[in-house]
C-alpha positions in Angstrom: 3.3 28.3 155.4 0.7 28.2 152.8 2.9 31.1 150.7 6.1 28.7 151.3 4.3 25.8 150.2 3.0 27.3 147.0 6.2 29.1 146.1 8.0 25.8 146.8 5.5 24.2 144.1 5.9 27.1 142.1 9.9 26.7 141.9 9.2 22.8 141.5 7.2 23.5 138.3 9.7 26.1 137.0 12.4 23.7 137.6 10.3 21.1 136.0 10.0 23.1 132.8 13.5 24.2 132.5 14.2 20.4 132.2 11.4 19.7 130.0 13.1 22.5 128.0 16.6 21.5 128.1 15.2 18.1 126.6 13.4 19.6 123.9 16.6 21.3 122.7 17.5 17.7 121.0 14.9 18.6 118.3 15.3 20.8 115.9 13.1 23.9 115.7 13.7 24.5 112.1 12.6 20.7 111.6 9.7 20.6 113.9 8.2 24.3 112.5 8.6 22.4 108.6 6.6 19.4 110.2 4.0 21.4 112.0 3.5 23.8 108.9 3.4 20.8 106.7 1.0 19.0 108.6 -1.2 22.2 108.7 -2.9 21.8 105.4 -5.8 19.1 105.3 -4.6 18.2 101.7 -1.2 17.5 102.8 -2.4 15.5 105.5 -4.4 13.3 103.3 -1.5 13.1 101.1 0.5 11.9 103.8 -2.6 9.3 104.7 -2.1 7.9 101.0 1.5 7.7 101.3 0.9 5.7 104.5 -0.7 2.6 102.5 2.4 2.7 100.4 4.4 4.2 97.5 2.3 6.4 95.1 3.6 8.5 91.8 2.1 12.3 91.6 -0.6 11.4 89.4 -1.9 9.0 92.0 -1.3 11.5 94.8 -3.4 14.2 92.8 -6.4 12.0 91.4 -8.4 12.2 94.5 -7.9 16.0 95.0 -9.7 18.3 93.2 -6.9 20.3 91.8 -4.0 20.7 89.1 -0.8 19.0 88.8 1.4 22.2 89.6 -1.0 22.8 92.7 -0.3 18.7 93.8 3.5 19.5 93.3 3.9 23.1 95.2 1.8 20.6 98.1 4.6 17.8 97.7 7.2 20.2 97.7 6.4 21.4 101.0 6.1 17.8 102.4 9.2 17.0 101.0 11.2 20.0 102.3 9.7 19.3 105.7 11.4 15.7 105.0 7.8 13.7 105.1 8.7 12.2 101.7 11.2 10.9 99.6 10.9 11.3 95.9 12.7 8.8 93.4 12.3 9.4 89.5 12.2 6.8 86.9 12.4 8.7 83.7 9.3 11.1 83.9 7.6 9.1 87.0 8.2 10.4 90.4 7.9 7.8 93.2 7.5 9.2 96.5 7.0 7.3 99.7 6.7 8.5 103.3 9.4 9.1 105.5 8.2 9.0 109.2 11.2 10.3 111.4 10.0 13.9 111.2 6.3 12.5 112.5 8.0 10.6 115.1 10.3 13.4 116.5 7.0 16.0 116.1 5.2 13.0 118.0 8.0 12.7 120.9 8.0 16.7 121.1 4.0 16.6 121.9 4.4 13.8 124.2 6.7 15.9 126.6 4.2 18.5 127.0 1.6 16.1 127.6 3.9 14.7 130.3 4.4 18.2 131.7 0.9 19.0 131.3 -0.6 15.6 133.2 2.0 15.9 136.0 1.1 19.6 136.3 -3.0 18.7 136.8 -2.0 16.0 139.1 -0.3 17.7 141.4 -3.0 20.5 141.3 -5.5 18.0 142.1 -3.5 16.8 144.8 -3.0 19.9 146.3 -6.8 20.9 146.0 -7.6 17.5 147.7 -5.3 18.4 150.6 -6.9 22.1 151.0 -10.6 20.6 151.0 -11.1 22.7 147.5 -12.3 20.1 145.0 -14.8 22.0 143.5 -15.5 25.9 142.8 -17.8 27.8 145.0 -21.1 28.4 143.6 -22.1 31.9 143.7 -18.9 33.7 143.4 -18.1 33.4 147.3 
């Protein structure tokens, strides 16, 4: 009976994961990849923090970073390609603003996995309470 119970839980977990995975399809994998790749760099995250406070021009964004304007432009192109910022030109001045939609989609994607793991841990805790195995045994026995 115990094996059947474990198999039933396993099937339940697999079905839950499949349901969650099917819900993930609504997110564009390439867009998520671009968003997470852009967020992987601390300089780009700091730039997004600056843009979260309002529109900035390229030189304003570059000022706090000890790098050349071409290096800053490369970072901005990565953010722009990921859809995390919008650029408007006024003559030679490029005004940039934060686009939050890709961040929201990434947060929703992560949230689905958080829910999955919390529910899995809750089921594990309930199973351990039911079987009386609430803490690991000492001494390996």
